[in-house]
C-alpha positions as a Markdown table, in Angstrom:
| # | Residue | x | y | z |
|---|---|---|---|---|
| 1 | Met | 0.0 | 0.0 | 0.0 |
| 2 | Asn | 1.1 | 3.6 | -0.5 |
| 3 | Gly | 0.8 | 4.8 | 3.1 |
| 4 | Glu | -2.3 | 6.9 | 2.5 |
| 5 | Ala | -5.2 | 6.7 | 5.0 |
| 6 | Gly | -6.8 | 3.3 | 4.8 |
| 7 | Ser | -3.6 | 1.4 | 4.6 |
| 8 | Asp | -2.4 | -1.0 | 7.2 |
| 9 | Thr | 0.4 | 1.3 | 8.3 |
| 10 | Gly | -1.3 | 4.7 | 8.3 |
| 11 | Asp | -4.6 | 4.4 | 10.2 |
| 12 | Ala | -3.4 | 5.2 | 13.7 |
| 13 | Tyr | -2.9 | 9.0 | 13.1 |
| 14 | Val | -6.3 | 9.4 | 11.3 |
| 15 | Ala | -8.3 | 8.7 | 14.5 |
| 16 | Lys | -6.1 | 11.1 | 16.5 |
| 17 | Ala | -6.4 | 13.8 | 13.7 |
| 18 | Asp | -10.2 | 13.5 | 13.7 |
| 19 | Glu | -10.2 | 13.8 | 17.4 |
| 20 | Ile | -8.2 | 17.1 | 17.1 |
| 21 | Cys | -10.6 | 18.4 | 14.5 |
| 22 | Ser | -13.6 | 17.5 | 16.7 |
| 23 | Gly | -12.0 | 19.6 | 19.4 |
| 24 | Met | -11.5 | 22.5 | 17.0 |
| 25 | Ile | -15.1 | 22.3 | 15.9 |
| 26 | Ala | -16.3 | 22.3 | 19.5 |
| 27 | Asp | -14.1 | 25.3 | 20.3 |
| 28 | Ser | -15.4 | 27.2 | 17.3 |
| 29 | Arg | -19.1 | 26.4 | 18.2 |
| 30 | His | -18.5 | 27.6 | 21.7 |
| 31 | Met | -16.9 | 30.8 | 20.4 |
| 32 | Val | -19.7 | 31.5 | 18.0 |
| 33 | Asn | -22.4 | 30.7 | 20.5 |
| 34 | Arg | -20.8 | 33.2 | 22.9 |
| 35 | Phe | -20.7 | 35.8 | 20.2 |
| 36 | Met | -24.3 | 35.2 | 19.3 |
| 37 | Glu | -25.4 | 35.6 | 22.9 |
| 38 | Thr | -23.6 | 38.8 | 23.5 |
| 39 | Pro | -25.2 | 42.1 | 22.4 |
| 40 | His | -23.0 | 44.3 | 20.2 |
| 41 | Pro | -24.9 | 47.6 | 19.9 |
| 42 | Gly | -23.3 | 50.3 | 17.8 |
| 43 | Val | -20.3 | 48.3 | 16.6 |
| 44 | Asp | -19.7 | 48.2 | 12.8 |
| 45 | Ser | -19.6 | 44.8 | 11.1 |
| 46 | Leu | -15.9 | 45.0 | 10.2 |
| 47 | Thr | -14.9 | 45.7 | 13.8 |
| 48 | Leu | -17.3 | 43.2 | 15.1 |
| 49 | Thr | -16.2 | 40.3 | 12.9 |
| 50 | Thr | -12.5 | 41.2 | 13.4 |
| 51 | Gln | -12.6 | 41.4 | 17.2 |
| 52 | Glu | -15.2 | 38.8 | 18.0 |
| 53 | Leu | -14.8 | 36.1 | 15.3 |
| 54 | Val | -11.5 | 36.3 | 13.4 |
| 55 | Lys | -9.2 | 37.3 | 16.2 |
| 56 | Pro | -10.5 | 34.7 | 18.7 |
| 57 | Ala | -10.3 | 32.0 | 16.0 |
| 58 | Ile | -6.6 | 32.3 | 15.5 |
| 59 | Pro | -5.5 | 30.7 | 18.8 |
| 60 | Ile | -7.9 | 27.8 | 18.1 |
| 61 | Leu | -6.4 | 27.3 | 14.7 |
| 62 | Glu | -2.9 | 27.6 | 16.0 |
| 63 | Arg | -3.5 | 25.1 | 18.8 |
| 64 | Ser | -5.1 | 22.6 | 16.4 |
| 65 | Ala | -2.3 | 23.0 | 13.8 |
| 66 | Arg | 0.3 | 22.4 | 16.5 |
| 67 | Arg | -1.3 | 19.2 | 17.6 |
| 68 | Leu | -1.8 | 18.0 | 14.0 |
| 69 | Arg | 1.8 | 18.8 | 13.2 |
| 70 | Ala | 2.9 | 16.5 | 16.0 |
| 71 | Leu | 1.0 | 13.7 | 14.2 |
| 72 | Lys | 2.9 | 14.3 | 10.9 |
| 73 | Gln | 5.8 | 12.2 | 12.2 |
| 74 | Lys | 3.5 | 9.2 | 12.4 |
| 75 | Ala | 1.7 | 9.8 | 9.2 |
| 76 | Thr | 3.0 | 8.6 | 5.9 |
| 77 | Ser | 0.3 | 10.4 | 3.8 |
| 78 | Val | 1.4 | 13.3 | 1.6 |
| 79 | Lys | -2.2 | 14.4 | 1.6 |
| 80 | Phe | -2.2 | 14.5 | 5.4 |
| 81 | Asp | 1.0 | 16.4 | 5.4 |
| 82 | Ser | -0.4 | 18.9 | 2.8 |
| 83 | Tyr | -3.6 | 19.3 | 4.9 |
| 84 | Val | -1.6 | 20.2 | 8.0 |
| 85 | Thr | 0.8 | 22.5 | 6.1 |
| 86 | Leu | -2.1 | 24.6 | 4.9 |
| 87 | Phe | -2.8 | 25.8 | 8.4 |
| 88 | Asp | 0.3 | 28.0 | 8.1 |
| 89 | Pro | -1.0 | 30.2 | 5.3 |
| 90 | Ile | -4.5 | 30.1 | 6.8 |
| 91 | Val | -3.3 | 31.4 | 10.1 |
| 92 | Ser | -1.1 | 34.0 | 8.4 |
| 93 | Leu | -4.1 | 35.2 | 6.3 |
| 94 | Ala | -6.3 | 35.3 | 9.4 |
| 95 | Arg | -3.7 | 37.5 | 11.1 |
| 96 | Asp | -3.6 | 39.8 | 8.1 |
| 97 | Arg | -7.4 | 39.9 | 8.1 |
| 98 | Val | -7.2 | 41.1 | 11.8 |
| 99 | Arg | -4.8 | 43.8 | 10.8 |
| 100 | Ala | -6.9 | 44.9 | 7.9 |
| 101 | Gly | -10.0 | 45.0 | 10.2 |
| 102 | Glu | -8.2 | 46.9 | 12.9 |
| 103 | Ala | -7.1 | 49.4 | 10.2 |
| 104 | Gly | -10.6 | 49.8 | 8.9 |
| 105 | Asp | -9.6 | 48.5 | 5.5 |
| 106 | Thr | -12.8 | 46.8 | 4.4 |
| 107 | Gly | -11.6 | 46.1 | 0.8 |
| 108 | Arg | -8.4 | 44.3 | 2.0 |
| 109 | Ala | -10.4 | 42.5 | 4.7 |
| 110 | His | -12.8 | 41.2 | 2.1 |
| 111 | Thr | -10.0 | 40.1 | -0.3 |
| 112 | Leu | -8.3 | 38.2 | 2.6 |
| 113 | Glu | -11.6 | 36.6 | 3.5 |
| 114 | Leu | -11.9 | 35.3 | -0.1 |
| 115 | Leu | -8.4 | 33.9 | 0.1 |
| 116 | Leu | -9.3 | 32.2 | 3.3 |
| 117 | Val | -12.3 | 30.6 | 1.7 |
| 118 | Glu | -10.2 | 29.3 | -1.2 |
| 119 | Leu | -7.6 | 27.8 | 1.2 |
| 120 | Ser | -10.3 | 26.3 | 3.4 |
| 121 | Thr | -11.8 | 24.6 | 0.4 |
| 122 | Leu | -8.5 | 23.2 | -0.7 |
| 123 | Gln | -7.7 | 22.0 | 2.9 |
| 124 | Arg | -11.1 | 20.4 | 3.1 |
| 125 | Ser | -10.5 | 18.5 | -0.1 |
| 126 | Leu | -7.1 | 17.3 | 1.2 |
| 127 | Ala | -8.8 | 16.2 | 4.4 |
| 128 | Arg | -11.3 | 14.1 | 2.4 |
| 129 | Glu | -8.5 | 12.6 | 0.3 |
| 130 | Ala | -6.5 | 11.8 | 3.4 |
| 131 | Gly | -9.4 | 10.0 | 5.0 |
| 132 | Leu | -9.9 | 12.6 | 7.7 |
| 133 | Lys | -13.7 | 12.5 | 8.0 |
| 134 | Thr | -14.1 | 14.9 | 11.0 |
| 135 | Cys | -11.5 | 17.3 | 9.4 |
| 136 | Asp | -13.5 | 17.4 | 6.2 |
| 137 | Val | -15.5 | 20.5 | 7.4 |
| 138 | Asp | -15.8 | 24.1 | 6.3 |
| 139 | Phe | -13.9 | 25.8 | 9.1 |
| 140 | Ile | -14.9 | 29.2 | 7.8 |
| 141 | Glu | -18.5 | 28.3 | 8.4 |
| 142 | Ala | -17.7 | 26.6 | 11.7 |
| 143 | Phe | -16.1 | 29.8 | 13.0 |
| 144 | Ser | -18.9 | 32.0 | 11.8 |
| 145 | Ser | -22.2 | 30.1 | 12.1 |
| 146 | Pro | -24.0 | 29.5 | 15.4 |
| 147 | Lys | -25.3 | 26.2 | 14.2 |
| 148 | Gly | -21.8 | 25.1 | 13.4 |
| 149 | Leu | -21.6 | 22.4 | 10.8 |
C-alpha cells in the first residue's frame, strides 16, 4: 500500500487527527455561540467580525495546527502532510485579516476573506482525500455560524 489513510500502516494517526478536528469544531461552536449571545450595539460589522470572530479563531487554529503537526511524524500520507501544512497560510491570512479589520480597510479584509475561503476549500479537499472524516469541514462556516456544521 502507499501509506495513505486506509492502509495498514497509516490508520493510527487518522483517528487522532479526527479527534483534534472534533475539538476544533467544539471550540469554534463555543466561540460563535458566545458571540451570538452577547449584544453588540453600535459596533460596525468590520470591527465586530474582526474582534469577535476572526481574532479569537486564531488561537484555536494555531493550537489545532500544532497538535496536528505532531502527528505528521507518524503519518505517511502526503495528503495529510499537505492538509496540515495549509494551516500556516490560513493562520497567516487570518492575522492579516485582523490587521486589515483593525485598520478599517474593508476592501483588504474582504480580499483576505476570499483567500481564506479558497484555502479552506483546498484544505477540506485534502482532508477528504487523506481519509480525515471529521476534518472534512468548512472551518470558515464553523467559525462564523452558530449552528456550526
